[in-house]
C-alpha positions as CSV (number, residue, x, y, z in Angstrom):
1,M,132.6,152.5,147.8
2,R,133.9,150.4,144.9
3,I,130.8,150.2,142.7
4,G,130.2,147.4,139.8
5,I,128.0,148.5,137.1
6,V,126.2,145.9,135.2
7,N,124.0,147.1,131.9
8,D,124.1,146.0,128.5
9,V,123.5,149.3,127.1
10,P,126.8,151.0,126.5
11,M,125.2,154.6,126.6
12,V,123.7,153.7,130.1
13,Q,126.7,152.2,131.4
14,E,128.7,155.5,130.6
15,L,126.1,157.8,132.1
16,L,126.5,155.8,135.3
17,R,130.2,155.7,135.2
18,R,130.3,159.4,134.8
19,I,127.8,160.2,137.6
20,I,129.6,157.8,140.1
21,S,132.9,159.5,139.0
22,K,131.4,162.9,140.3
23,M,130.3,161.6,143.3
24,S,132.7,162.2,146.5
25,G,133.9,158.7,148.1
26,H,132.8,156.5,145.2
27,E,134.8,154.9,142.3
28,V,134.0,152.5,139.6
29,A,135.3,149.2,140.3
30,W,134.5,147.6,136.9
31,L,131.6,147.4,134.2
32,A,129.9,144.3,133.0
33,S,127.5,144.0,129.8
34,D,125.6,141.0,131.0
35,G,124.7,138.7,133.8
36,E,127.4,136.2,133.3
37,E,130.1,138.7,133.2
38,A,128.7,140.3,136.4
39,I,128.7,136.9,138.4
40,A,132.4,136.2,137.2
41,K,133.4,139.8,138.2
42,C,132.0,139.6,141.7
43,S,133.8,136.3,142.1
44,S,137.2,137.6,141.3
45,D,136.9,141.3,142.3
46,K,133.9,141.6,144.8
47,P,133.0,145.4,145.2
48,D,131.2,147.2,147.8
49,L,128.0,147.6,145.7
50,V,126.5,146.4,142.4
51,L,124.4,148.4,140.1
52,M,122.3,145.7,138.5
53,D,120.1,146.0,135.2
54,L,117.2,143.9,135.1
55,I,116.5,143.3,131.4
56,M,119.7,142.0,129.6
57,P,120.5,139.2,127.1
58,G,121.2,135.7,128.5
59,I,121.2,135.8,132.3
60,N,119.0,138.6,133.4
61,G,119.4,140.9,136.5
62,V,117.2,138.6,138.7
63,E,119.2,135.4,138.0
64,A,122.5,137.3,138.1
65,T,121.4,138.6,141.7
66,R,120.6,135.3,142.8
67,R,123.8,133.8,141.6
68,I,125.8,136.4,143.2
69,M,124.1,136.2,146.4
70,Q,124.6,132.4,146.6
71,E,128.3,132.5,145.3
72,S,129.9,135.8,146.1
73,P,127.5,137.6,148.3
74,C,127.5,141.4,148.0
75,L,125.1,144.3,148.1
76,I,123.0,144.9,144.9
77,M,120.8,147.8,143.9
78,V,118.6,147.4,140.9
79,V,119.0,150.2,138.2
80,T,116.1,150.2,135.7
81,A,114.7,152.4,133.0
82,S,111.1,152.2,134.7
83,V,110.5,150.9,138.1
84,E,106.7,150.6,137.4
85,A,107.0,148.8,134.1
86,N,109.3,146.5,135.6
87,Q,108.0,146.0,139.0
88,G,107.6,142.2,138.8
89,L,111.2,141.7,137.9
90,A,112.3,144.2,140.5
91,F,110.5,142.4,143.4
92,D,111.9,139.1,142.0
93,A,115.3,140.7,142.5
94,I,114.5,142.0,146.0
95,S,113.3,138.5,146.9
96,A,116.7,137.3,145.4
97,G,118.6,139.3,147.7
98,A,118.9,142.9,146.2
99,I,118.5,145.6,148.7
100,D,116.9,148.5,146.7
101,V,115.4,149.4,143.2
102,V,116.1,152.9,141.5
103,K,115.1,154.4,138.5
104,T,118.2,155.1,135.8
105,P,119.1,158.7,136.3
106,E,118.4,160.7,133.2
107,A,121.6,162.9,133.1
108,V,125.1,163.3,134.4
109,M,124.2,166.7,135.8
110,E,121.3,165.4,137.9
111,S,121.2,167.0,141.3
112,E,123.4,165.3,144.1
113,S,120.1,165.0,145.8
114,G,118.4,163.2,143.1
115,P,117.1,159.6,144.1
116,F,119.8,157.6,142.5
117,Q,122.8,159.5,144.3
118,K,120.7,159.6,147.5
119,K,120.4,155.9,147.6
120,I,123.7,155.2,146.8
121,N,125.1,157.8,149.6
122,N,122.6,156.2,152.3
123,I,124.1,152.8,151.5
124,S,127.4,154.1,152.0
125,R,126.6,155.8,155.2
126,I,124.8,152.5,156.6
127,I,128.1,150.5,155.6
128,G,130.4,153.3,157.2
129,N,128.6,154.3,160.2
130,G,126.6,151.4,161.5
131,N,123.3,152.1,163.2
132,V,121.8,155.1,164.6
133,A,120.1,154.6,167.8
134,A,116.2,154.9,167.8
135,D,114.0,154.8,171.0
136,G,110.9,154.2,169.1
137,R,108.8,156.6,171.0
138,S,105.6,157.5,169.4
139,N,104.7,161.3,169.9
140,G,101.4,161.4,168.1
141,K,97.8,160.3,168.9
142,T,96.3,158.2,165.9
143,G,92.6,158.6,166.9
144,I,91.7,156.1,164.3
145,K,89.5,153.2,164.9
146,T,90.2,149.8,163.0
147,R,88.6,146.3,162.9
148,H,91.3,145.4,165.3
149,D,89.8,147.4,168.0
150,E,90.2,145.1,171.1
151,V,92.9,146.0,173.4
152,P,95.4,143.1,173.8
153,S,95.3,141.4,177.0
154,K,98.4,141.1,179.2
155,D,98.8,137.3,178.1
156,A,98.7,138.2,174.4
157,M,102.0,137.6,172.5
158,L,103.6,139.5,169.9
159,I,106.5,138.3,167.7
160,G,108.4,141.1,165.9
161,I,110.9,140.0,163.1
162,G,113.4,142.4,161.4
163,A,115.2,141.6,158.3
164,S,117.1,143.4,155.4
165,T,119.2,142.1,152.7
166,G,118.1,138.4,151.8
167,G,115.2,139.0,154.0
168,P,112.2,137.9,151.8
169,A,113.4,134.5,151.3
170,A,114.2,134.0,154.9
171,L,111.1,135.2,156.2
172,V,109.2,132.8,154.0
173,E,111.4,130.2,155.2
174,V,110.5,131.0,159.1
175,L,106.6,131.9,158.5
176,K,105.7,128.8,156.4
177,T,106.5,126.5,159.3
178,L,103.8,128.4,161.2
179,P,100.1,126.8,161.3
180,A,97.1,128.6,160.4
181,S,96.1,128.4,164.2
182,F,99.2,130.1,165.2
183,P,98.3,131.9,168.4
184,A,100.5,135.1,168.3
185,A,100.6,138.2,166.3
186,L,103.5,138.7,164.3
187,V,104.9,142.1,162.7
188,V,107.4,142.3,160.2
189,V,110.0,145.1,159.6
190,V,111.9,145.0,156.4
191,H,114.4,147.4,154.8
192,V,112.1,147.9,151.6
193,D,110.9,150.8,149.9
194,E,107.3,151.4,150.2
195,E,106.7,151.1,146.7
196,F,107.3,147.4,146.9
197,A,105.8,146.8,150.3
198,P,102.2,145.7,149.0
199,G,103.8,143.2,146.4
200,M,105.9,141.7,148.9
201,A,103.3,141.4,151.3
202,E,101.2,139.8,148.7
203,W,103.9,137.4,147.6
204,M,104.4,136.5,151.3
205,G,100.8,135.7,151.8
206,G,100.7,133.2,148.8
207,Q,103.3,131.1,150.5
208,I,102.5,130.7,154.2
209,N,99.5,129.6,156.1
210,L,98.7,133.0,157.8
211,P,97.0,136.0,156.2
212,V,99.4,139.0,155.3
213,H,98.5,142.5,155.3
214,L,100.0,146.0,155.3
215,V,100.0,147.7,159.0
216,R,97.4,150.5,158.8
217,E,98.0,153.7,160.9
218,G,96.0,152.9,164.6
219,E,95.7,149.2,164.1
220,R,96.2,147.0,166.7
221,P,97.9,143.5,166.8
222,K,95.8,140.5,166.1
223,A,96.9,136.9,166.9
224,G,97.0,134.7,163.7
225,E,98.0,137.5,161.5
226,V,101.3,138.7,159.8
227,L,101.5,142.5,159.6
228,F,103.8,143.8,157.4
229,A,105.3,147.6,157.7
230,A,104.3,149.5,154.7
231,T,105.9,152.9,154.6
232,N,109.4,154.7,154.4
233,E,108.4,156.1,157.9
234,H,109.3,154.0,161.0
235,L,106.6,151.7,162.5
236,V,106.3,151.9,166.3
237,L,104.0,150.8,168.7
238,N,102.4,153.4,170.9
239,H,101.3,153.4,174.8
240,H,97.7,152.9,173.4
241,Q,99.0,149.6,171.8
242,R,98.3,150.8,168.5
243,F,100.6,151.2,165.5
244,H,101.9,154.5,164.4
245,Y,104.1,155.6,161.7
246,T,106.6,158.2,162.5
247,A,109.4,160.1,160.7
248,E,111.4,160.1,164.0
249,P,114.3,159.5,164.3
250,V,114.9,161.5,161.1
251,E,118.7,160.9,161.2
252,C,118.3,157.0,161.1
253,H,119.4,155.8,157.5
254,Y,117.3,152.6,157.9
255,R,113.8,152.8,157.0
256,P,111.5,151.5,158.2
257,S,113.9,151.0,161.2
258,V,113.9,147.6,163.1
259,D,115.6,149.2,166.0
260,A,112.7,151.7,166.2
261,F,110.0,148.9,166.3
262,F,111.9,146.7,168.7
263,S,112.6,149.4,171.2
264,S,108.8,150.6,171.1
265,L,108.0,147.0,172.0
266,A,110.1,147.1,174.9
267,L,108.6,150.5,175.9
268,N,105.1,150.0,175.3
269,W,104.0,146.3,174.7
270,R,102.1,144.9,177.7
271,G,102.0,141.3,177.0
272,D,104.7,138.6,176.2
273,A,106.9,139.2,173.1
274,I,109.6,137.7,171.0
275,G,112.1,139.6,169.0
276,V,113.7,137.8,165.8
277,L,116.6,139.6,163.9
278,L,117.4,137.8,160.5
279,T,119.9,138.3,157.7
280,G,120.7,141.9,156.5
281,M,123.3,144.7,156.1
282,G,124.3,147.0,158.9
283,R,123.3,146.9,162.6
284,D,119.9,147.7,162.6
285,G,117.8,145.9,165.2
286,A,120.6,145.1,167.4
287,K,120.0,147.9,169.9
288,G,116.2,147.1,169.9
289,L,116.6,143.3,170.4
290,K,118.9,144.0,173.3
291,S,115.9,146.1,174.8
292,M,113.9,143.2,174.3
293,R,116.1,141.0,176.1
294,E,116.6,143.4,178.9
295,H,112.7,143.3,179.1
296,G,112.8,139.6,180.0
297,W,111.6,138.4,176.5
298,L,113.2,135.7,174.3
299,T,115.2,137.2,171.4
300,I,116.5,135.2,168.5
301,A,119.3,135.9,166.0
302,Q,119.9,133.9,162.7
303,D,123.4,132.1,162.6
304,E,126.1,133.1,160.4
305,E,126.1,130.1,158.1
306,S,122.5,130.6,157.0
307,S,122.6,134.2,156.6
308,A,123.0,135.7,153.2
309,I,124.5,138.7,154.8
310,Y,125.9,138.3,158.4
311,G,125.3,141.8,159.3
312,M,122.4,142.6,161.7
313,P,122.4,139.4,163.2
314,K,126.1,139.5,164.0
315,A,125.7,142.9,165.4
316,A,123.2,141.6,167.9
317,A,125.2,138.5,168.7
318,M,128.3,141.0,169.6
319,I,126.4,143.1,172.1
320,G,124.5,140.1,173.7
321,A,121.1,140.9,172.5
322,A,120.3,137.4,171.5
323,V,119.0,134.7,173.9
324,K,119.4,132.3,171.3
325,I,121.3,132.2,167.8
326,L,119.7,129.6,165.6
327,P,120.0,128.5,161.8
328,L,117.1,129.5,159.8
329,D,115.3,126.2,159.6
330,K,115.2,126.1,163.4
331,I,113.7,129.5,164.1
332,G,110.1,128.6,163.0
333,P,109.8,125.6,165.1
334,E,111.1,127.5,168.2
335,L,108.4,130.1,167.6
336,V,105.8,127.5,167.3
337,R,107.2,125.9,170.8
338,K,107.3,129.1,172.5
339,A,103.8,130.6,171.5
340,R,102.0,127.4,172.6
341,K,103.5,127.2,176.0
């Protein structure tokens, strides 16, 4: 991959440059010392990936990410000295379209298996290899009782929504149109590190009419709630109609995988369902969405014009997985119409 580096500290710029130069298959496209320079360079020479600092003079990393995603969309990973100390800004950057956040590596000789290198190589594999098929089978008994212990009826509706790059803003756009009395359960699977899942769920809950919480192991869907996948393991629905986290398929680079969840719905869900695939990099969700369509359920993919990154919805459209391809502002009203039938 061609990688752009954005950091106002020359020592950190050089550290990142040297690390990337030692990584097979990657090269530095350019260096930028602030957000304004990064925006200009993305416009004139768009790289495969931008490594974005958060705190810089002038335009900071959050605003630079937002501007780049609006003007010259490309993949952006935030690289910061302290993820914990800068969690608020990091989450703002993810909301603006960044795909991930990682701590600045400490040395050039850091192992190839270090978090920084692993995340870059994972992005490269996703870009190069597309999606890995996932059947979403659950191979463990949860045995856990939760407050959602009522078995869903055959008339119950469950709506699964998957997203990646640009997903948080798109999700809010869809979910804010749903009333507090919405009669279906909703489950959201987004490619976000488990470190940021609680903050994203809380942020989303402050902007929509429905309660939002992280999916707990063994929980069952409940109408009128938005459940958010909480870990780096894949979320699936097992044949007991309960949610389960699983490492399988281990070879899947997307975590948590939308395909794994959608496929598990097609395999195990006893009621009605709708699958929605929003903006995002790669192909995750397309095969699972097709499984849902083949089950006779409504499936929706976001259209190209309204997508920040037209990867996942495009993959769904190309294999005929979507019954409907809709602009973002039409998806929420369509869910309301269908759920009230």
